[in-house]
C-alpha positions as CSV (number, residue, x, y, z in Angstrom):
1,M,0.0,0.0,0.0
2,V,1.3,3.5,-0.9
3,E,1.7,5.9,2.0
4,P,0.3,9.4,1.5
5,D,2.8,12.2,1.4
6,P,2.5,14.1,4.7
7,N,3.4,17.4,3.0
8,E,0.6,17.0,0.4
9,T,-2.6,18.9,1.2
10,F,-5.9,17.1,1.3
11,E,-7.2,19.1,-1.7
12,N,-4.3,18.0,-3.9
13,R,-4.7,14.3,-3.2
14,P,-6.4,12.3,-6.0
15,Q,-10.0,11.4,-5.0
16,P,-11.2,7.9,-5.4
17,R,-13.6,7.4,-8.3
18,D,-17.1,6.2,-7.8
19,P,-17.0,2.5,-8.6
20,D,-20.5,2.6,-10.1
21,P,-21.5,6.1,-11.3
22,G,-24.9,5.0,-12.7
23,R,-26.0,3.2,-9.6
24,L,-28.3,5.9,-8.2
25,A,-29.9,6.5,-11.6
26,T,-30.6,2.7,-11.9
27,I,-32.2,2.6,-8.5
28,I,-34.4,5.6,-9.2
29,F,-35.5,4.2,-12.6
30,G,-36.2,0.8,-11.0
31,A,-38.3,2.4,-8.2
32,I,-40.4,4.3,-10.8
33,V,-41.1,1.2,-12.8
34,I,-42.0,-0.7,-9.6
35,A,-44.3,2.1,-8.5
36,I,-46.1,2.1,-11.8
37,G,-46.5,-1.6,-11.7
38,V,-47.8,-1.6,-8.2
39,W,-50.3,1.2,-9.2
40,F,-51.7,-1.0,-12.1
41,F,-51.7,-4.1,-10.0
42,A,-53.6,-2.5,-7.1
43,D,-56.1,-0.9,-9.6
44,R,-56.7,-3.8,-11.9
45,T,-56.1,-6.9,-9.8
46,L,-57.0,-5.9,-6.3
47,G,-59.8,-3.6,-7.3
48,I,-58.5,-0.8,-5.1
49,D,-60.1,2.5,-6.2
50,L,-57.2,4.7,-7.1
51,P,-57.5,8.1,-8.9
52,D,-57.4,7.7,-12.7
53,F,-54.6,9.2,-14.6
54,D,-54.8,10.1,-18.3
55,W,-51.6,8.3,-19.3
56,G,-52.0,9.6,-22.8
57,S,-51.4,13.1,-21.5
58,L,-48.5,12.0,-19.2
59,W,-46.1,10.6,-21.9
60,P,-44.7,14.0,-22.9
61,L,-43.7,14.6,-19.2
62,I,-42.0,11.2,-19.2
63,L,-40.0,12.1,-22.3
64,I,-39.0,15.4,-20.8
65,G,-37.8,13.7,-17.6
66,L,-35.9,11.1,-19.5
67,G,-34.2,13.8,-21.6
68,V,-33.2,15.8,-18.5
69,W,-31.9,12.6,-16.9
70,I,-29.8,11.8,-20.0
71,L,-28.3,15.3,-20.1
72,L,-27.5,15.4,-16.4
73,G,-25.8,11.9,-16.7
74,A,-23.7,13.1,-19.6
75,G,-22.7,16.2,-17.7
76,R,-21.6,14.1,-14.7
77,R,-19.5,11.8,-16.9
78,N,-17.7,14.7,-18.5
79,R,-16.7,16.1,-15.1
80,A,-15.2,12.8,-14.0
């Protein structure tokens, strides 16, 4: 193991890289998919009376969110 130089300041030391930079995004996307699945399951299978969404009007917001997510991910990769 390499000993750190005691004269080197903390700010100048190389920072360890995140071993899995897409992990948080994957968890968030998975949680969204699970939430939508639970919504449909509760509504259709269990017969729980949930508020109705007009999914036809919601798809543009999904595209906007996906685009923002992609841009933010690309920006994070360029900084690393």
